[in-house]
C-alpha positions in Angstrom: 8.7 25.6 13.9 5.7 24.9 16.1 5.4 21.2 16.7 2.1 19.7 15.5 0.5 17.8 12.6 2.7 18.4 9.7 3.1 22.0 10.6 -0.6 22.8 10.3 -2.5 23.7 13.5 -5.8 24.8 14.9 -6.1 27.8 17.1 -6.9 25.4 20.0 -3.8 23.4 19.4 -1.7 26.6 19.4 -3.4 27.7 22.6 -2.3 24.5 24.3 1.2 25.3 23.2 1.0 28.7 25.0 -0.1 30.9 22.1 -2.5 33.5 23.5 -4.0 36.1 21.2 -1.1 38.5 21.5 1.5 35.9 20.8 -0.5 34.6 17.9 -0.7 38.0 16.3 3.1 38.5 16.7 3.8 35.1 15.1 1.6 36.0 12.2 3.3 39.4 11.8 6.7 37.9 11.9 5.8 35.3 9.3 6.2 32.4 11.7 2.6 31.4 11.2 0.3 31.9 8.2 -3.5 31.9 8.4 -5.0 29.3 6.2 -8.7 29.7 7.0 -10.6 30.6 10.1 -8.9 29.1 13.2 -6.2 27.2 11.1 -2.6 28.2 10.7 0.6 26.9 9.1 4.1 27.3 10.4 7.2 27.8 8.3 8.0 24.1 8.0 4.6 22.9 7.1 3.8 20.2 4.6 2.6 22.1 1.5 0.0 19.5 0.5 -1.5 19.6 4.0 -1.5 23.4 4.1 -3.2 23.5 0.6 -5.9 21.0 1.7 -6.7 23.0 4.8 -6.6 26.3 3.0 -9.1 25.0 0.5 -11.6 24.2 3.2 -10.9 20.6 4.1 -8.2 18.2 5.3 -5.7 16.0 3.5 -7.4 12.7 3.0 -7.8 9.6 0.9 -4.9 8.7 -1.4 -2.9 11.8 -0.5 -3.1 11.1 3.3 -2.1 7.5 2.7 1.0 8.5 0.8 2.0 11.0 3.5 1.5 8.3 6.1 4.1 6.1 4.4 1.9 3.6 2.6 2.7 2.3 -0.9 0.7 4.1 -3.6 0.9 2.9 -7.2 1.8 5.5 -9.9 -1.0 7.5 -11.5 -2.5 9.1 -8.4 -1.1 12.6 -8.8 -4.1 14.7 -7.8 -4.4 16.2 -4.4 -7.1 14.4 -2.5 -9.0 16.6 -0.1 -11.9 15.7 2.3 -14.1 18.8 2.6 -15.6 20.4 5.7 -19.4 19.9 6.2 -20.1 23.4 4.9 -18.3 22.9 1.7 -19.8 19.4 1.2 -23.3 21.0 1.5 -22.4 23.6 -1.1 -21.5 20.8 -3.6 -17.8 21.3 -3.6 -16.0 18.2 -4.8 -14.1 16.1 -2.2 -13.4 12.6 -1.1 -15.7 10.6 1.2 -16.1 7.1 2.4 -18.5 4.6 1.0 -20.7 4.6 4.0 -21.2 6.2 7.4 -21.3 9.8 8.6 -18.2 11.8 7.6 -15.7 12.5 10.4 -15.3 16.1 11.6 -12.5 17.9 9.8 -10.7 18.5 13.1 -7.3 17.2 12.2 -5.2 18.3 9.3 -4.7 14.8 8.0 -7.2 12.0 8.1 -6.2 8.8 10.0 -5.1 5.9 7.8 -8.1 3.6 8.2 -10.5 6.4 7.3 -8.3 7.5 4.4 -8.4 3.9 3.2 -12.2 3.9 3.3 -12.3 7.1 1.2 -9.6 5.7 -1.2 -11.9 2.7 -2.0 -13.9 5.3 -4.1 -10.9 6.8 -5.8 -8.5 3.9 -6.5 -8.8 1.0 -8.8 -9.6 -2.2 -6.9 -6.2 -3.9 -7.4 -4.4 -0.7 -6.4 -6.5 -0.3 -3.3 -5.7 -3.9 -2.3 -2.0 -3.3 -2.8 -2.2 -0.2 -0.6 -4.0 -2.2 2.1 -1.3 -4.9 1.9 1.2 -2.1 2.6 -0.9 -0.9 5.6 -1.1 -4.5 7.0 2.6 -5.0 6.7 3.5 -1.5 8.1 1.2 -1.8 11.1 1.8 -5.5 11.6 -1.8 -6.3 12.0 -4.0 -9.0 10.3 -6.8 -8.3 7.9 -9.5 -9.1 10.5 -8.3 -6.2 12.7 -8.5 -3.8 9.7 -11.8 -5.3 8.7 -13.2 -4.4 12.1 -11.7 -0.9 12.1 -12.9 0.0 8.6 -16.4 -1.6 8.9 -18.2 1.7 10.0 -17.0 3.4 6.8 -16.7 0.5 4.3 -19.6 -1.8 3.5 -19.9 -4.9 1.5 -17.7 -3.6 -1.4 -14.8 -2.9 0.9 -15.3 -6.2 2.7 -15.0 -8.1 -0.5 -11.8 -6.3 -1.4 -10.3 -7.1 2.0 -10.8 -10.8 1.3 -8.1 -10.3 -1.5 -5.5 -8.6 0.7 -2.4 -10.3 2.2 -0.1 -8.6 4.7 2.7 -11.0 3.8 3.2 -9.2 0.5 6.7 -7.6 0.4 6.0 -5.0 -2.4 3.3 -3.4 -4.4 4.6 -5.2 -7.5 4.0 -8.5 -5.7 0.5 -7.5 -4.5 -0.8 -6.4 -7.9 0.7 -9.5 -9.6 -0.9 -11.8 -7.0 -4.3 -10.2 -7.5 -4.1 -10.3 -11.3 -2.9 -13.9 -11.5 -5.6 -15.1 -9.1 -8.2 -13.2 -11.1 -7.1 -15.3 -14.1 -7.6 -18.5 -12.2 -4.1 -19.3 -11.2 -3.5 -20.9 -7.8 -0.9 -18.6 -6.3 1.1 -19.2 -3.1 2.2 -16.1 -1.3 5.8 -15.9 0.1 6.5 -19.7 -0.3 9.5 -21.0 1.7 12.4 -22.0 -0.5 15.6 -23.9 0.3 18.2 -22.3 -1.9 20.8 -24.8 -0.6 23.0 -22.0 0.5 20.4 -20.4 2.8 16.7 -20.6 3.4 14.4 -17.8 2.3 11.1 -17.0 0.6 10.2 -16.3 -2.9 7.5 -13.7 -3.7 4.9 -15.9 -5.3 4.6 -19.5 -6.6 2.4 -21.2 -9.2 3.2 -24.9 -9.0 6.9 -25.2 -9.3 7.3 -21.8 -11.0 8.6 -19.1 -8.6 7.6 -15.5 -9.5 10.0 -12.9 -8.3 8.5 -9.4 -8.3 11.3 -6.8 -8.2 10.6 -3.3 -6.9 12.8 -0.4 -7.9 13.4 0.4 -4.2 15.1 -2.9 -3.3 16.6 -4.1 -6.6 18.6 -1.2 -8.0 21.9 -1.8 -6.3 24.5 -4.2 -7.7 24.6 -6.2 -4.5 20.8 -6.8 -4.6 20.9 -7.8 -8.2 23.8 -10.2 -7.5 21.8 -11.8 -4.7 18.8 -12.2 -7.1 21.0 -14.0 -9.7 22.3 -16.3 -7.0 18.8 -17.1 -5.8 17.6 -17.9 -9.3 20.5 -20.2 -10.0 20.2 -22.1 -6.7 16.4 -22.3 -7.1 16.8 -24.0 -10.4 19.3 -26.5 -9.0 16.9 -27.1 -6.1 14.0 -28.1 -8.3 12.2 -24.9 -8.9 11.9 -22.7 -12.0 12.1 -18.9 -11.7 10.6 -16.0 -13.6 11.5 -12.5 -12.6 9.9 -9.2 -13.5 9.8 -5.5 -12.3 7.0 -3.1 -11.7 7.3 -1.4 -15.0 6.8 -4.8 -16.6 3.6 -5.3 -14.6 2.5 -1.8 -15.5 3.3 -1.8 -19.2 3.9 -5.4 -20.3 1.3 -7.4 -18.3 -0.2 -9.2 -21.3 3.3 -10.4 -22.3 3.9 -11.7 -18.7 0.6 -13.6 -18.7 1.4 -15.1 -22.1 4.8 -16.3 -20.9 3.4 -17.8 -17.7 0.6 -19.5 -19.7 3.2 -20.8 -22.2 5.2 -22.3 -19.3 2.1 -23.8 -17.7 0.9 -25.2 -21.0 0.9 -29.1 -21.0 1.1 -28.8 -17.2 4.8 -28.1 -17.1 4.4 -26.2 -13.9 2.9 -29.2 -12.1 5.0 -30.6 -9.2 5.3 -34.2 -10.5 9.0 -35.0 -10.8 10.9 -36.5 -7.8 13.1 -33.5 -7.6 10.2 -31.1 -7.6 8.4 -33.1 -4.9 11.5 -33.1 -2.8 11.7 -29.3 -3.2 8.1 -28.9 -2.1 8.7 -31.2 0.9 11.7 -29.0 2.0 9.5 -25.9 1.5 6.8 -27.3 3.8 9.4 -28.2 6.4 10.7 -24.6 6.4 7.4 -22.9 6.5 4.0 -24.7 6.6 2.1 -23.4 3.6 -0.7 -25.9 3.3 -1.6 -28.3 0.6 -0.9 -26.7 -2.7 
């Protein structure tokens, strides 16, 4: 395997690796390299989506690039997202593009993450894009202002408004989407509130008043040990003055109206308000652990 970007290389990259014309021809004849289009080649271990994108006249971009780069992508985005070369764009061939700015040259097989995010703002639902940005912020360990600066040449006012709703503290896509939806409904949502579980200190996913919302992802909550820890947290939170409500991503995806109905039913008559002595003591302990402002 020739080392490079996901097994797909330009002729110039191969030349830097020592492939002169004769060696390049021998590699093609031996099946070690496969021509994809003029001056682009794939090796035996190439990523198939990257090779397909380049073969079709572009590079892997947008949602597909973000998934390949390790960001969280919600279900439902199964199509291959390709950013086309200038010649194919001019011919009217479909392809992804950012909301503003001149397109980058198709000089690498996979678009960089920030540019792919700018393109994905066209192709993803707003809440999904926000959740993917949360994933990017957490993965890269940067704050939203750094991303805002990086994406500004390709984003515009629409992207800027969406960035206002991102939060790199989010621990899962389930949590991100739930946060965005609850806030859109007018709930005051605290992200990653500190909780004293009396056996250890930790953080819940979200909080509305004294109601802790735990958003379980399939990745981290399938094993018996993880579930056991969740049950213990819920019990200790209740003893400590909190109430807990737990749901998984498939609930958010398919049973959202029921979740909202349950939260509203609990909040009816202000039952979620922090008014009792025990609830106020729990909030005070929370603020001692992790300053979260005046909620």
